ChimeraX commands (.cxc) that place a marker at each C-alpha (Angstrom):
marker #1 position 55.75,65.77,18.88 radius 0.5
marker #1 position 54.20,65.36,15.10 radius 0.5
marker #1 position 50.62,65.67,14.20 radius 0.5
marker #1 position 50.23,63.32,11.52 radius 0.5
marker #1 position 46.85,64.17,10.89 radius 0.5
marker #1 position 45.81,67.32,10.10 radius 0.5
marker #1 position 42.99,69.49,8.09 radius 0.5
marker #1 position 45.08,72.66,7.77 radius 0.5
marker #1 position 45.27,74.01,4.57 radius 0.5
marker #1 position 42.56,76.92,3.56 radius 0.5
marker #1 position 39.82,76.28,1.05 radius 0.5
marker #1 position 40.85,73.22,-0.20 radius 0.5
marker #1 position 38.22,70.26,2.26 radius 0.5
marker #1 position 36.03,70.75,5.55 radius 0.5
marker #1 position 38.95,72.13,7.38 radius 0.5
marker #1 position 39.82,76.29,8.06 radius 0.5
marker #1 position 38.59,78.57,4.91 radius 0.5
marker #1 position 40.73,81.83,4.86 radius 0.5
marker #1 position 44.53,81.82,5.71 radius 0.5
marker #1 position 44.59,83.61,8.47 radius 0.5
marker #1 position 42.18,80.91,10.52 radius 0.5
marker #1 position 45.15,77.89,9.37 radius 0.5
marker #1 position 48.18,80.64,11.12 radius 0.5
marker #1 position 46.17,80.71,14.58 radius 0.5
marker #1 position 45.89,76.89,14.04 radius 0.5
marker #1 position 50.12,76.98,13.70 radius 0.5
marker #1 position 50.34,78.75,16.16 radius 0.5
marker #1 position 48.17,76.78,19.15 radius 0.5
marker #1 position 49.55,73.71,17.40 radius 0.5
marker #1 position 53.14,75.09,18.41 radius 0.5
marker #1 position 51.70,75.95,21.64 radius 0.5
marker #1 position 50.93,72.49,22.65 radius 0.5
marker #1 position 54.58,71.25,21.57 radius 0.5
marker #1 position 53.70,70.06,18.08 radius 0.5
marker #1 position 56.77,70.65,15.68 radius 0.5
marker #1 position 55.53,68.65,12.95 radius 0.5
marker #1 position 52.27,68.54,11.19 radius 0.5
marker #1 position 51.26,66.35,8.27 radius 0.5
marker #1 position 48.73,67.78,5.98 radius 0.5
marker #1 position 45.57,65.85,5.38 radius 0.5
marker #1 position 43.38,67.27,3.45 radius 0.5
marker #1 position 40.11,65.02,2.27 radius 0.5
marker #1 position 40.64,63.45,-1.13 radius 0.5
marker #1 position 36.44,62.37,-2.17 radius 0.5
marker #1 position 35.17,62.13,-5.14 radius 0.5
marker #1 position 32.48,64.14,-5.97 radius 0.5
marker #1 position 33.55,66.56,-3.00 radius 0.5
marker #1 position 36.92,67.20,-2.69 radius 0.5
marker #1 position 39.18,66.63,-5.47 radius 0.5
marker #1 position 42.91,67.28,-3.73 radius 0.5
marker #1 position 45.26,65.04,-5.83 radius 0.5
marker #1 position 49.13,65.17,-5.63 radius 0.5
marker #1 position 50.49,68.17,-6.34 radius 0.5
marker #1 position 47.88,70.29,-5.60 radius 0.5
marker #1 position 48.58,69.44,-2.34 radius 0.5
marker #1 position 52.05,69.81,-2.86 radius 0.5
marker #1 position 51.46,73.42,-4.23 radius 0.5
marker #1 position 48.79,73.90,-1.62 radius 0.5
marker #1 position 51.48,72.94,1.64 radius 0.5
marker #1 position 54.32,75.16,0.37 radius 0.5
marker #1 position 51.94,78.16,-0.11 radius 0.5
marker #1 position 50.91,77.77,3.65 radius 0.5
marker #1 position 54.78,77.39,5.20 radius 0.5
marker #1 position 56.18,80.33,3.36 radius 0.5
marker #1 position 53.17,82.31,5.39 radius 0.5
marker #1 position 54.61,80.35,8.08 radius 0.5
marker #1 position 57.96,80.53,8.03 radius 0.5
marker #1 position 57.00,84.97,6.84 radius 0.5
marker #1 position 54.64,84.87,10.68 radius 0.5
marker #1 position 58.09,83.82,12.36 radius 0.5
marker #1 position 56.10,80.40,13.09 radius 0.5
marker #1 position 58.77,77.66,14.25 radius 0.5
marker #1 position 56.06,74.75,12.89 radius 0.5
marker #1 position 57.39,72.16,9.59 radius 0.5
marker #1 position 54.55,70.99,7.00 radius 0.5
marker #1 position 54.49,68.08,5.13 radius 0.5
marker #1 position 52.65,66.47,2.59 radius 0.5
marker #1 position 49.56,64.26,2.85 radius 0.5
marker #1 position 46.29,62.60,2.36 radius 0.5
marker #1 position 42.94,61.78,3.34 radius 0.5
marker #1 position 41.59,59.17,1.14 radius 0.5
marker #1 position 38.35,58.00,0.39 radius 0.5
marker #1 position 38.59,54.92,0.01 radius 0.5
marker #1 position 37.43,53.70,-3.84 radius 0.5
marker #1 position 38.42,51.42,-6.54 radius 0.5
marker #1 position 41.54,51.95,-8.32 radius 0.5
marker #1 position 43.53,53.83,-6.15 radius 0.5
marker #1 position 46.36,51.66,-5.65 radius 0.5
marker #1 position 46.67,52.40,-8.83 radius 0.5
marker #1 position 46.39,55.90,-8.95 radius 0.5
marker #1 position 49.11,56.15,-6.13 radius 0.5
marker #1 position 51.55,54.39,-8.50 radius 0.5
marker #1 position 50.72,56.88,-10.92 radius 0.5
marker #1 position 52.02,59.38,-8.53 radius 0.5
marker #1 position 48.08,61.25,-8.79 radius 0.5
marker #1 position 47.25,61.34,-4.87 radius 0.5
marker #1 position 49.26,61.56,-2.10 radius 0.5
marker #1 position 51.45,58.96,0.14 radius 0.5
marker #1 position 51.83,60.98,3.56 radius 0.5
marker #1 position 55.53,62.94,3.24 radius 0.5
marker #1 position 55.02,61.20,-0.25 radius 0.5
marker #1 position 57.03,58.31,0.45 radius 0.5
marker #1 position 55.31,56.58,-1.62 radius 0.5
marker #1 position 54.63,54.15,1.20 radius 0.5
marker #1 position 52.24,55.07,3.86 radius 0.5
marker #1 position 48.51,55.69,2.61 radius 0.5
marker #1 position 45.80,57.51,5.11 radius 0.5
marker #1 position 42.28,55.88,3.89 radius 0.5
marker #1 position 39.41,56.54,5.26 radius 0.5
marker #1 position 36.60,54.51,5.23 radius 0.5
marker #1 position 33.33,54.34,4.55 radius 0.5
marker #1 position 30.65,54.13,7.14 radius 0.5
marker #1 position 27.48,52.35,7.26 radius 0.5
marker #1 position 28.96,49.79,5.23 radius 0.5
marker #1 position 32.04,48.71,4.91 radius 0.5
marker #1 position 33.59,46.51,1.73 radius 0.5
marker #1 position 32.89,42.68,2.12 radius 0.5
marker #1 position 36.02,41.98,0.72 radius 0.5
marker #1 position 37.86,44.50,3.40 radius 0.5
marker #1 position 41.21,42.40,3.89 radius 0.5
marker #1 position 41.44,41.28,0.32 radius 0.5
marker #1 position 41.57,44.99,0.10 radius 0.5
marker #1 position 44.25,45.83,2.84 radius 0.5
marker #1 position 46.28,42.87,1.30 radius 0.5
marker #1 position 45.78,44.34,-2.05 radius 0.5
marker #1 position 47.80,47.53,-0.35 radius 0.5
marker #1 position 50.31,45.61,1.59 radius 0.5
marker #1 position 51.69,42.95,-2.20 radius 0.5
marker #1 position 52.07,46.76,-3.01 radius 0.5
marker #1 position 54.49,48.07,-0.88 radius 0.5
marker #1 position 52.14,50.39,0.84 radius 0.5
marker #1 position 50.88,50.54,3.70 radius 0.5
marker #1 position 47.37,51.06,4.87 radius 0.5
marker #1 position 46.65,53.60,7.83 radius 0.5
marker #1 position 43.21,53.78,8.74 radius 0.5
marker #1 position 42.03,56.68,10.09 radius 0.5
marker #1 position 39.24,57.24,12.77 radius 0.5
marker #1 position 38.53,53.39,13.08 radius 0.5
marker #1 position 36.98,54.31,16.77 radius 0.5
marker #1 position 34.35,56.91,14.82 radius 0.5
marker #1 position 33.42,54.55,12.01 radius 0.5
marker #1 position 29.48,53.09,13.35 radius 0.5
marker #1 position 30.11,49.68,10.45 radius 0.5
marker #1 position 33.82,49.28,12.91 radius 0.5
marker #1 position 31.95,49.83,16.17 radius 0.5
marker #1 position 29.76,47.19,14.89 radius 0.5
marker #1 position 32.35,44.71,14.10 radius 0.5
marker #1 position 35.71,45.33,15.88 radius 0.5
marker #1 position 36.54,42.10,15.05 radius 0.5
marker #1 position 36.94,43.41,11.33 radius 0.5
marker #1 position 40.16,45.72,12.72 radius 0.5
marker #1 position 41.51,43.60,14.52 radius 0.5
marker #1 position 41.97,41.31,10.84 radius 0.5
marker #1 position 43.45,44.43,9.26 radius 0.5
marker #1 position 45.98,44.75,11.39 radius 0.5
marker #1 position 46.99,41.48,11.12 radius 0.5
marker #1 position 47.73,42.20,7.20 radius 0.5
marker #1 position 49.58,45.37,8.27 radius 0.5
marker #1 position 47.15,48.00,8.79 radius 0.5
marker #1 position 47.56,50.70,10.83 radius 0.5
marker #1 position 45.92,53.04,12.55 radius 0.5
marker #1 position 44.66,56.55,13.84 radius 0.5
marker #1 position 43.25,57.30,16.83 radius 0.5
marker #1 position 41.82,60.90,16.82 radius 0.5
marker #1 position 42.20,62.87,20.19 radius 0.5
marker #1 position 38.43,63.98,20.54 radius 0.5
marker #1 position 37.28,60.59,20.51 radius 0.5
marker #1 position 39.56,59.93,23.57 radius 0.5
marker #1 position 38.62,62.98,24.83 radius 0.5
marker #1 position 34.50,61.98,25.07 radius 0.5
marker #1 position 33.82,64.96,22.74 radius 0.5
marker #1 position 32.06,62.48,20.45 radius 0.5
marker #1 position 30.03,60.77,22.97 radius 0.5
marker #1 position 30.82,58.27,25.25 radius 0.5
marker #1 position 30.24,55.25,23.22 radius 0.5
marker #1 position 33.40,56.12,20.94 radius 0.5
marker #1 position 35.29,56.54,23.97 radius 0.5
marker #1 position 34.87,53.70,24.76 radius 0.5
marker #1 position 35.29,52.02,22.38 radius 0.5
marker #1 position 38.37,54.42,21.48 radius 0.5
marker #1 position 39.73,52.67,24.73 radius 0.5
marker #1 position 39.20,49.40,24.16 radius 0.5
marker #1 position 40.89,49.78,20.63 radius 0.5
marker #1 position 43.82,50.29,22.76 radius 0.5
marker #1 position 43.56,48.00,25.70 radius 0.5
marker #1 position 43.46,44.74,22.10 radius 0.5
marker #1 position 46.17,46.71,20.30 radius 0.5
marker #1 position 44.80,48.40,18.00 radius 0.5
marker #1 position 45.49,51.40,17.81 radius 0.5
marker #1 position 49.46,52.76,16.82 radius 0.5
marker #1 position 48.86,56.74,16.88 radius 0.5
marker #1 position 47.58,59.16,18.28 radius 0.5
marker #1 position 46.54,62.64,15.84 radius 0.5
marker #1 position 44.74,64.98,16.18 radius 0.5
marker #1 position 42.74,65.38,13.31 radius 0.5
marker #1 position 41.48,68.80,13.83 radius 0.5
marker #1 position 39.72,71.19,11.75 radius 0.5
marker #1 position 39.44,74.62,13.61 radius 0.5
marker #1 position 41.16,76.48,15.85 radius 0.5
marker #1 position 37.76,76.77,18.06 radius 0.5
marker #1 position 36.19,73.74,17.99 radius 0.5
marker #1 position 38.33,71.66,16.80 radius 0.5
marker #1 position 41.38,71.97,17.52 radius 0.5
marker #1 position 45.48,70.71,16.75 radius 0.5
marker #1 position 46.55,69.61,20.67 radius 0.5
marker #1 position 47.22,66.88,22.22 radius 0.5
marker #1 position 47.93,67.92,25.39 radius 0.5
marker #1 position 44.78,66.39,27.46 radius 0.5
marker #1 position 43.96,63.18,25.70 radius 0.5
marker #1 position 47.99,62.64,26.23 radius 0.5
marker #1 position 47.45,62.24,29.52 radius 0.5
marker #1 position 44.41,60.22,29.20 radius 0.5
marker #1 position 46.59,58.20,26.92 radius 0.5
marker #1 position 49.54,57.87,29.20 radius 0.5
marker #1 position 47.06,56.30,31.86 radius 0.5
marker #1 position 46.26,53.68,29.46 radius 0.5
marker #1 position 48.85,52.33,28.39 radius 0.5
marker #1 position 51.70,54.35,30.22 radius 0.5
marker #1 position 54.01,56.98,29.36 radius 0.5
marker #1 position 57.07,55.73,27.37 radius 0.5
marker #1 position 54.15,53.97,25.33 radius 0.5
marker #1 position 52.67,57.38,24.85 radius 0.5
marker #1 position 54.59,59.13,23.62 radius 0.5
marker #1 position 56.10,56.81,20.76 radius 0.5
marker #1 position 51.81,56.97,19.62 radius 0.5
marker #1 position 52.85,60.66,18.95 radius 0.5
marker #1 position 56.42,61.52,18.22 radius 0.5
marker #1 position 58.42,57.85,17.57 radius 0.5
marker #1 position 55.67,55.84,15.29 radius 0.5
marker #1 position 54.72,59.08,13.49 radius 0.5
marker #1 position 58.69,60.31,13.12 radius 0.5
marker #1 position 59.22,56.81,11.24 radius 0.5
marker #1 position 56.08,56.57,9.03 radius 0.5
marker #1 position 57.42,60.46,8.46 radius 0.5
marker #1 position 60.56,58.72,6.42 radius 0.5
marker #1 position 58.78,56.64,5.34 radius 0.5
marker #1 position 60.84,53.81,7.02 radius 0.5
marker #1 position 59.34,50.10,8.74 radius 0.5
marker #1 position 58.03,50.54,11.89 radius 0.5
marker #1 position 57.34,47.93,14.91 radius 0.5
marker #1 position 54.42,46.71,16.25 radius 0.5
marker #1 position 53.37,43.85,19.26 radius 0.5
marker #1 position 50.18,41.58,17.48 radius 0.5
marker #1 position 46.99,42.48,18.19 radius 0.5
marker #1 position 45.07,41.20,20.77 radius 0.5
marker #1 position 41.94,38.76,19.10 radius 0.5
marker #1 position 38.65,40.84,19.49 radius 0.5
marker #1 position 36.70,39.95,23.31 radius 0.5
marker #1 position 33.58,41.50,23.93 radius 0.5
marker #1 position 34.63,42.08,27.56 radius 0.5
marker #1 position 36.90,44.76,28.15 radius 0.5
marker #1 position 40.47,43.28,28.83 radius 0.5
marker #1 position 42.21,45.70,31.34 radius 0.5
marker #1 position 41.35,43.50,33.86 radius 0.5
marker #1 position 43.21,40.86,32.85 radius 0.5
marker #1 position 46.28,42.68,30.86 radius 0.5
marker #1 position 47.99,45.75,31.46 radius 0.5
marker #1 position 50.01,47.98,28.75 radius 0.5
marker #1 position 53.99,47.17,29.44 radius 0.5
marker #1 position 56.34,50.32,28.31 radius 0.5
marker #1 position 57.74,50.02,24.64 radius 0.5
marker #1 position 54.46,48.53,23.11 radius 0.5
marker #1 position 56.09,48.93,19.44 radius 0.5
marker #1 position 58.69,46.26,19.25 radius 0.5
marker #1 position 57.37,43.26,18.64 radius 0.5
marker #1 position 56.06,43.25,15.03 radius 0.5
marker #1 position 57.48,44.55,11.57 radius 0.5
marker #1 position 55.13,46.65,9.72 radius 0.5
marker #1 position 57.28,47.00,6.50 radius 0.5
marker #1 position 56.62,46.82,2.74 radius 0.5
marker link #1:1,2 radius 0.2
marker link #1:2,3 radius 0.2
marker link #1:3,4 radius 0.2
marker link #1:4,5 radius 0.2
marker link #1:5,6 radius 0.2
marker link #1:6,7 radius 0.2
marker link #1:7,8 radius 0.2
marker link #1:8,9 radius 0.2
marker link #1:9,10 radius 0.2
marker link #1:10,11 radius 0.2
marker link #1:11,12 radius 0.2
marker link #1:12,13 radius 0.2
marker link #1:13,14 radius 0.2
marker link #1:14,15 radius 0.2
marker link #1:15,16 radius 0.2
marker link #1:16,17 radius 0.2
marker link #1:17,18 radius 0.2
marker link #1:18,19 radius 0.2
marker link #1:19,20 radius 0.2
marker link #1:20,21 radius 0.2
marker link #1:21,22 radius 0.2
marker link #1:22,23 radius 0.2
marker link #1:23,24 radius 0.2
marker link #1:24,25 radius 0.2
marker link #1:25,26 radius 0.2
marker link #1:26,27 radius 0.2
marker link #1:27,28 radius 0.2
marker link #1:28,29 radius 0.2
marker link #1:29,30 radius 0.2
marker link #1:30,31 radius 0.2
marker link #1:31,32 radius 0.2
marker link #1:32,33 radius 0.2
marker link #1:33,34 radius 0.2
marker link #1:34,35 radius 0.2
marker link #1:35,36 radius 0.2
marker link #1:36,37 radius 0.2
marker link #1:37,38 radius 0.2
marker link #1:38,39 radius 0.2
marker link #1:39,40 radius 0.2
marker link #1:40,41 radius 0.2
marker link #1:41,42 radius 0.2
marker link #1:42,43 radius 0.2
marker link #1:43,44 radius 0.2
marker link #1:44,45 radius 0.2
marker link #1:45,46 radius 0.2
marker link #1:46,47 radius 0.2
marker link #1:47,48 radius 0.2
marker link #1:48,49 radius 0.2
marker link #1:49,50 radius 0.2
marker link #1:50,51 radius 0.2
marker link #1:51,52 radius 0.2
marker link #1:52,53 radius 0.2
marker link #1:53,54 radius 0.2
marker link #1:54,55 radius 0.2
marker link #1:55,56 radius 0.2
marker link #1:56,57 radius 0.2
marker link #1:57,58 radius 0.2
marker link #1:58,59 radius 0.2
marker link #1:59,60 radius 0.2
marker link #1:60,61 radius 0.2
marker link #1:61,62 radius 0.2
marker link #1:62,63 radius 0.2
marker link #1:63,64 radius 0.2
marker link #1:64,65 radius 0.2
marker link #1:65,66 radius 0.2
marker link #1:66,67 radius 0.2
marker link #1:67,68 radius 0.2
marker link #1:68,69 radius 0.2
marker link #1:69,70 radius 0.2
marker link #1:70,71 radius 0.2
marker link #1:71,72 radius 0.2
marker link #1:72,73 radius 0.2
marker link #1:73,74 radius 0.2
marker link #1:74,75 radius 0.2
marker link #1:75,76 radius 0.2
marker link #1:76,77 radius 0.2
marker link #1:77,78 radius 0.2
marker link #1:78,79 radius 0.2
marker link #1:79,80 radius 0.2
marker link #1:80,81 radius 0.2
marker link #1:81,82 radius 0.2
marker link #1:82,83 radius 0.2
marker link #1:83,84 radius 0.2
marker link #1:84,85 radius 0.2
marker link #1:85,86 radius 0.2
marker link #1:86,87 radius 0.2
marker link #1:87,88 radius 0.2
marker link #1:88,89 radius 0.2
marker link #1:89,90 radius 0.2
marker link #1:90,91 radius 0.2
marker link #1:91,92 radius 0.2
marker link #1:92,93 radius 0.2
marker link #1:93,94 radius 0.2
marker link #1:94,95 radius 0.2
marker link #1:95,96 radius 0.2
marker link #1:96,97 radius 0.2
marker link #1:97,98 radius 0.2
marker link #1:98,99 radius 0.2
marker link #1:99,100 radius 0.2
marker link #1:100,101 radius 0.2
marker link #1:101,102 radius 0.2
marker link #1:102,103 radius 0.2
marker link #1:103,104 radius 0.2
marker link #1:104,105 radius 0.2
marker link #1:105,106 radius 0.2
marker link #1:106,107 radius 0.2
marker link #1:107,108 radius 0.2
marker link #1:108,109 radius 0.2
marker link #1:109,110 radius 0.2
marker link #1:110,111 radius 0.2
marker link #1:111,112 radius 0.2
marker link #1:112,113 radius 0.2
marker link #1:113,114 radius 0.2
marker link #1:114,115 radius 0.2
marker link #1:115,116 radius 0.2
marker link #1:116,117 radius 0.2
marker link #1:117,118 radius 0.2
marker link #1:118,119 radius 0.2
marker link #1:119,120 radius 0.2
marker link #1:120,121 radius 0.2
marker link #1:121,122 radius 0.2
marker link #1:122,123 radius 0.2
marker link #1:123,124 radius 0.2
marker link #1:124,125 radius 0.2
marker link #1:125,126 radius 0.2
marker link #1:126,127 radius 0.2
marker link #1:127,128 radius 0.2
marker link #1:128,129 radius 0.2
marker link #1:129,130 radius 0.2
marker link #1:130,131 radius 0.2
marker link #1:131,132 radius 0.2
marker link #1:132,133 radius 0.2
marker link #1:133,134 radius 0.2
marker link #1:134,135 radius 0.2
marker link #1:135,136 radius 0.2
marker link #1:136,137 radius 0.2
marker link #1:137,138 radius 0.2
marker link #1:138,139 radius 0.2
marker link #1:139,140 radius 0.2
marker link #1:140,141 radius 0.2
marker link #1:141,142 radius 0.2
marker link #1:142,143 radius 0.2
marker link #1:143,144 radius 0.2
marker link #1:144,145 radius 0.2
marker link #1:145,146 radius 0.2
marker link #1:146,147 radius 0.2
marker link #1:147,148 radius 0.2
marker link #1:148,149 radius 0.2
marker link #1:149,150 radius 0.2
marker link #1:150,151 radius 0.2
marker link #1:151,152 radius 0.2
marker link #1:152,153 radius 0.2
marker link #1:153,154 radius 0.2
marker link #1:154,155 radius 0.2
marker link #1:155,156 radius 0.2
marker link #1:156,157 radius 0.2
marker link #1:157,158 radius 0.2
marker link #1:158,159 radius 0.2
marker link #1:159,160 radius 0.2
marker link #1:160,161 radius 0.2
marker link #1:161,162 radius 0.2
marker link #1:162,163 radius 0.2
marker link #1:163,164 radius 0.2
marker link #1:164,165 radius 0.2
marker link #1:165,166 radius 0.2
marker link #1:166,167 radius 0.2
marker link #1:167,168 radius 0.2
marker link #1:168,169 radius 0.2
marker link #1:169,170 radius 0.2
marker link #1:170,171 radius 0.2
marker link #1:171,172 radius 0.2
marker link #1:172,173 radius 0.2
marker link #1:173,174 radius 0.2
marker link #1:174,175 radius 0.2
marker link #1:175,176 radius 0.2
marker link #1:176,177 radius 0.2
marker link #1:177,178 radius 0.2
marker link #1:178,179 radius 0.2
marker link #1:179,180 radius 0.2
marker link #1:180,181 radius 0.2
marker link #1:181,182 radius 0.2
marker link #1:182,183 radius 0.2
marker link #1:183,184 radius 0.2
marker link #1:184,185 radius 0.2
marker link #1:185,186 radius 0.2
marker link #1:186,187 radius 0.2
marker link #1:187,188 radius 0.2
marker link #1:188,189 radius 0.2
marker link #1:189,190 radius 0.2
marker link #1:190,191 radius 0.2
marker link #1:191,192 radius 0.2
marker link #1:192,193 radius 0.2
marker link #1:193,194 radius 0.2
marker link #1:194,195 radius 0.2
marker link #1:195,196 radius 0.2
marker link #1:196,197 radius 0.2
marker link #1:197,198 radius 0.2
marker link #1:198,199 radius 0.2
marker link #1:199,200 radius 0.2
marker link #1:200,201 radius 0.2
marker link #1:201,202 radius 0.2
marker link #1:202,203 radius 0.2
marker link #1:203,204 radius 0.2
marker link #1:204,205 radius 0.2
marker link #1:205,206 radius 0.2
marker link #1:206,207 radius 0.2
marker link #1:207,208 radius 0.2
marker link #1:208,209 radius 0.2
marker link #1:209,210 radius 0.2
marker link #1:210,211 radius 0.2
marker link #1:211,212 radius 0.2
marker link #1:212,213 radius 0.2
marker link #1:213,214 radius 0.2
marker link #1:214,215 radius 0.2
marker link #1:215,216 radius 0.2
marker link #1:216,217 radius 0.2
marker link #1:217,218 radius 0.2
marker link #1:218,219 radius 0.2
marker link #1:219,220 radius 0.2
marker link #1:220,221 radius 0.2
marker link #1:221,222 radius 0.2
marker link #1:222,223 radius 0.2
marker link #1:223,224 radius 0.2
marker link #1:224,225 radius 0.2
marker link #1:225,226 radius 0.2
marker link #1:226,227 radius 0.2
marker link #1:227,228 radius 0.2
marker link #1:228,229 radius 0.2
marker link #1:229,230 radius 0.2
marker link #1:230,231 radius 0.2
marker link #1:231,232 radius 0.2
marker link #1:232,233 radius 0.2
marker link #1:233,234 radius 0.2
marker link #1:234,235 radius 0.2
marker link #1:235,236 radius 0.2
marker link #1:236,237 radius 0.2
marker link #1:237,238 radius 0.2
marker link #1:238,239 radius 0.2
marker link #1:239,240 radius 0.2
marker link #1:240,241 radius 0.2
marker link #1:241,242 radius 0.2
marker link #1:242,243 radius 0.2
marker link #1:243,244 radius 0.2
marker link #1:244,245 radius 0.2
marker link #1:245,246 radius 0.2
marker link #1:246,247 radius 0.2
marker link #1:247,248 radius 0.2
marker link #1:248,249 radius 0.2
marker link #1:249,250 radius 0.2
marker link #1:250,251 radius 0.2
marker link #1:251,252 radius 0.2
marker link #1:252,253 radius 0.2
marker link #1:253,254 radius 0.2
marker link #1:254,255 radius 0.2
marker link #1:255,256 radius 0.2
marker link #1:256,257 radius 0.2
marker link #1:257,258 radius 0.2
marker link #1:258,259 radius 0.2
marker link #1:259,260 radius 0.2
marker link #1:260,261 radius 0.2
marker link #1:261,262 radius 0.2
marker link #1:262,263 radius 0.2
marker link #1:263,264 radius 0.2
marker link #1:264,265 radius 0.2
marker link #1:265,266 radius 0.2
marker link #1:266,267 radius 0.2
marker link #1:267,268 radius 0.2
marker link #1:268,269 radius 0.2
marker link #1:269,270 radius 0.2
view
C-alpha cells in the first residue's frame, strides 16, 4: 500500500522531533503493509518554511537512515501546502513541492474557519495551470462541514480529496466520522491516507480504517484508494474518477450502493 500523506521527517514541522521516532514510524508502516510513503511536511507561512529543495534534502537523508537500518520502505517527496495567494507561480518556479516532484499534483491545506469566497475560481486557476489540487482532510475542515456543497463544486472542477484514517476510525469525534462516511457515499473521496505525525498518537497505519472503508465502498474500491490511485499520482499519471453525487442533507447510503471500480468514469488530467 501507498501512504500519500505522512509527516514523517524529523524536526521540520509538527511531526516527529527526532530521527529515532521517524524510524519507528517507518517500522510501524512496514508492519502494517505500507511499502511507499510520501513525506508531506507542512509549508505554512510564518510557521513552517519547507520549500522544494529543503524537502528533497531531508527525504534523501531519512531514506539513507532507513536503508542503514534495513527497513524496507521507500520514501518520496511531497508537501502539505497551506492555501495562500501566489502558490501556482511559486510551484511553477520550483520553489514549492508537488507530489513526488512531478509538477502535477499539489496537496493543499485549506483554512478552517473561513474559506476564500472564490474557492471555485482558485481551483480552476490551478487546473488551467496544469496542476491538480488534492484537498487534504476535508472531513476535518469546519467550513466544509458547514457547507459540504463547496467540496462537491471543487471536485466537479477537477480537485481530488484525501480522507484521513483517524477520521474514519472516529478518533477525531463522531461528527467528523459521520461526515467522512457521507463524503464516501457522495463519491467525494479519492484516496485514503494516514496523515501520521508520530509512532503513538497518530500512527502510520491503514489496517483498522481500511476494514471500515471496505465495508462502506467494497473491497475493490477501497484497495484502489490505497494502491492504484496513489500509485498513479506518484507517477504523475492521470486518474479516472466517478462524477460525485450532488450533495443532499440526508444520507445517500440507502438509495445508492457502491460498485467495484469507482475510479473509471471521469478522467482527471492536467
